N, C-alpha and C positions, 0 to 999 in steps of 0.2 A: 406765314401760310394759311391759304383759307381753303379748309379742307371741303367746305362745301362747293368751292369752284372746280374740283378736282384737279388742282395744278400738281398735288403731289402724286396722285395716280399718274397723271401724264408723264411727270418727270421719272417715275419710277418703271413705266412701261418703255421709255425711251432709254432707260439705261440698260434694261432687259435687252432689248433689241441690240444695242451696241456692244453688249458682252457676247451675244449669240453672233453678231458678225466676226468679234475676236476669234471665238470657238471656231468658225467656219475656216478663217484664215490658218489658224494653228492647226488643225486638223488635215487641211488640205495640203500644207506644208510636209506632213508626215506621210500623206499617201499620194505617191506620185499620180499624175493624169486623172486626179478624181475631183476636181474642183467643183465642176457643176454636180456631179454626183452628191457630194458632201451638201452642198447649199440646198439642194432639192429635197435631201432627208430631212433637213431642219425645217424647211418649209412644210413638208408635209406633216411632220409632228405639230408644227403650230396651227395646221389646219385639223389637227384631231384626226388625221387618217391614216392609212396604212399604205406601206411600199414594198416593193419586190425589188430585189437585186438579182438580175439574170445574167449568170455569167459560169464560166468553166470552174473547176476546183482550183484552188490556189491563187486566187484573184484578190483574196484579203476581205471578202464580203464580211465574214464574222468578225474579224479584227476592227473592221470599219465601224460596224455596228456597236462593238462594245465599247470603243473609243468615244463614240457620241455620247451613249448611254451614260458612261464614267463622267461626264461634263454636267451632268443633272445632279446637284446634291440634293441628299435626304430622299432619292428617290429609290424606289425598290423595282430592281430589274432581275429579269427571268430570261432564260433561253433554253431551247431543246433543240436535239437532232430527231426529226421524226422518221419513222418508217413504216410500212404497211401493217407492221404488228403493234405499234404503239397503241396502250390502252388509254381511254379516257383518265382514268385515274393518275396515270404518269404525268399527264398535262396539267390537270386540275385539282389534283389531290388525293394521296393514297388513302386507303382505309385505315382508321386508327385501330391497331391490334389490340393496344391495353382496353379499350373501350369495346371492341368486339367480344373480348373475354367476359365482359360484365354484361353481355347481352345487348349492347348498343351499337348501332350501326352509325359511324360517323367518319367523315373524313377530316384529314388534316390539310388545310389550305394554305399554311405559310410556306414562303418560298416557291410558290407554283404559280401558274397563270393568273389564278382566280386572285390573287393580291397584287399583282405588279402593277407599276405605273408605265413601265416601258417593257416590251418584249422582243426577243429576237428568235425567230423560228426558221430553223435552217431546213432544207429539203421540204417545203411546206406542201408541196404537190404528192408527197409520199404519205399525207395524213390518211390514217386507217379509215376504214369505212365505219368501224365503231364509233371513232371520235368524229367522224365527220361533222353530224348534225350539231355537236357541242361546240366544235370549231367555227362553224358558220355563226352561230348565235353569239359567240364570244367576240367575233371581228366585228359583225354587223350591229349587234345590240349591246355589247358589253355585258353579257349576262351568261351565266352558268346554271344549268339545272342540276341540281346535286342527284349523286345515285340513290341516295334514300327517298329521293321523291320531296315533295313541299315545294315552296316558293322558290323562284329563280333567284339567284344571288347576283347583286350588282357588282360589275368588277370595275375597278379604278383605272384600266387601261386608258391612257392617252393615246397612243400609238404603237403599231407592231411593225418592226422591220424583218421582212421575210426573205429568203434566199432560196435560190435553184439553180441548180445546173442546167435545166431544160425547161422548155415550154410544157405547159400541162396537156394530158392525153385523157379523154373521157370525160364523160358529165360530172363525175364527183370532183375531179380537180378544177374543172371550169368553173364550177361554182364558188370555188375558192378564190379563182384567179379572179373572177368578178368582183369580189370584195376588196380587192387590192387597187386602189384608186391609181397610185404611181407606179410605172414600171420604168426601171432603169438598167441599161445594158452596162455591164462591166466586162473587161477583158485584160488580157495580160498587157504588161508595158509594151508601147510601140518604138518609142524613141531610146535609141542605144544610149544616150546620155542619161537619161532616167533610168535604164537598166544598170548602167555601170555605177550610179549614185546607190543605187539599191544594193547591189553587192558589196560597195564598200561600207555601207551603214550596218552588215551582218559582222565587220570585225572591228569597227570604229568604236571606242568607248562612246557611251551614251551621256550627251552633255545635258546639265540642267536646263529644262525647257520651260517657259511660261505655261500656264496651264490655267486657261481662264474657264470659269464655271457660272452656272446660273442654278438657282435653288427651284425644287419642285413647286414651290409656292409661287414664284416668278413665273415660270413655266405656266402653270395652271392659270394663273390670272390672264396671260397673254391669249391662251386658246379660248378662255371662257369669254372675255371681256374685251381686251385690246383688238384682236383680229377681226372679230364680227363688227367692230365700231369702224372699220375701215369703208369709205363710202365706194359705191361702184357707180360710176357716171353712165348716162345714157349712150354716149359714144361706145363704152366698151360693151354693152349689151348689142349694140349695133354690131359691132366687130364680131362678138360672139354668134351672132347669128348668120353673119357673112360666112364666117368659118364652118359652120355647121352646114349650110347650103352647099358650099364648096365640096366639103368632104363627102356629102351625099351623092353630088354628081360623079364623085370617084367611087361610089360606092361603099363608102365607110360610113356605118350608123353606129353611133354610140347611144346609149340609153338616156332617157331623161335625167334618170337618177344620177348617172355619171356627171352630165353635165351640170346639174344643180350642184353636186359637191365640190366640182372644180372651180366654183365661183369662191369659195371659201380658199382654196390654194393660191389664187390671185391676190384676195385679201391678205393672205399670209405672207406673199411675196412683198407686196407694197408695204406693209407694215414692218417686216424685216429691214428694209431698206431706209426707214425712217419716213415714210409719206403716209398722208392721210386719205389719199384715195388711190384706187388702182389705175395704173397708166399702161400704155400699150406695150411697155417692157414686161408686164408681169403677165400677159396672156401667153408669153413664151414657154410657161410651165405647163400649158396644155400639151406640148409636144410629148410629154411624158404620160399622158392621160388616155390618148384617144386612138390608140393601136393595140392590136391584138397580137400581132407577129412583128418581128424586126423589119420585114420587108414593107409592112405597112408603115413604120416609124418613119421612114424617109419622105415618103409621100406626104404625112401629117406634117411633117417639119416644113415641108416645102409650101404648103398651104397657109401654115400659120405665118411663115416669114414672109410670104407674098402680101399678106396685111399688115404686118407691122415693122418689117425689116429689110428694106430693099438691099442694104450691103449684104446683110446675112443670106438674102436669095442669091446674089450674084456670086457670093463665096460658095455656095452649093453647087453651082455650075463650074466653077473652077474645081471643085472637089471631084466632079466627074472626070475632070481631066486628069487628075490624080489617079483615080481608078483605072482609066485607061493605060497610063505608064507604068502602074504596078502590074497590070495583067500583061502587058508587053514584056516586062522584065523577067515573069514568071515563064513566059513562053520561049525565053531563051535558055532555059534550064536544058544543061546538056552540049550548049553550044560551045566553041572553043573559047577558051578565057580571053584571049586576044580580041576576038570579035565582041565579046561582051564589054570588055574595057572601053574598046572603040566606041561602042554604042553610047556608054555612060559619058565619055568625054566629049562625044561630038554632038550627041543629042539629048540624053536624058538630063543631063546636069544644066544644060542651056533652058530646056523648058521647066524644070524645076524653079530655076532663078528667076525666070520671067514670072511665074506663077506666084512666087513670093513676092515680087515687086507690085503685082497687082492686088495681092492681099493687103499689102502694106498700104495701098492708096486707097483701098475699100475701108480700112480701119481708120484712116485719117479723115474720111468722108463722114464715117459713123460717128466720130468723136467729134467733130464740126458741128454735126447736126444734133449732137446730145442723145444720140441712140446708143444701144447696147452693142457692144462688141464681142459678145460670148462666142457667138457662131464663128465669126471672122477669126477669132482667136484660135478656136478649136482646128479650124480648117487649116491656118496658119502653122498651128503645132503639128498637123499631119504633114504639112508639106516638108517642114523641117526635119521631122522624124524621117522620112522617105528619103531625103536627101541625105540624111546621116548615114541612113542604112545602106543606100546604094554605094556611096563613097566608101565606107567602111568594109562593107563586105565583098565590093567588086575590085575597088583600087588598093585596099588595105591602109586607107588613111585612118588616124583616130579620130573620135569626134571628142567635142566639148564636155563639161562637166555636168551640164544639165542644171535641175532646179537648185 
């Protein structure tokens, strides 16, 4: 081994990326319908950025964060559920009562955000006014200004996973929202087969599972050295410029800071896949960066896919047909069961099957062109889910076993 050549470092980085891919596969296997969410959370950590899981209570946001954090050996993990009354000392360190009795004002930082490598902050937008400025400095600059004054304390935070049941309201929570580069929507399970598997898992004896991990040292090396070394070709710079212009025409304007930070996300995506330079596929991560409300997300997705993924763009067009069909089904609520059953047999099932075949053709085309099938797979999953739901709920026919 020639240490000067960097061969060992490269092999080590490749091994770390390979194990992280295994982590993503294993965690995705535990959490149904969360494949893209899990991968994007890992990419965000590799970029040294923060993420938001936006979804209703009981959609496994905190469990997912704990599972991912538990795959980093030797790391210090911290989590908290915020409320509008949470004081800064509960987040960053309580007062040392023993020292206070001796006339010395000192905080205990162990086990708090101040010493954490990875953090999970639930109900992030309920951050109290008293803690707001410290939380902003913590997320943006990795600094904490102690209660006793003096120099700010550097914090080792690599990235925070945050969660909320709702979008921010008001200037204070909007300031925090801006610090969360990646926004991910999570919802309850949609596929009846996956829901059935979830119910079975509650009663089945847990079998021993493979549990791949990476060390904190390996993760830090990837964040500090390996990911920033990934090249960003001029063609990608041009693609990002075209995307920015397209979004501006639609009235969506992101800050220069957000665009600049997003470059590291694309580098992290490429590195995770074992590539040395950013490709078009990596631009897809910007779908989770450039929107403020869920209604804007679909518009961003369309503009991104228009530039990098023609099959994915067509899949979104087919998804609109699924939206229309689901709306038709909802409009039949209260109608005679026989009429609804006839509609399913003569119209809905036929349309869903045709959409499924069209999506399968798009998938084949994407594979043949060497492009990502992520969006096509997602829409195909929704098509299958809607088919299962209609057949099981209207016709009473049981569905498959799912994942």
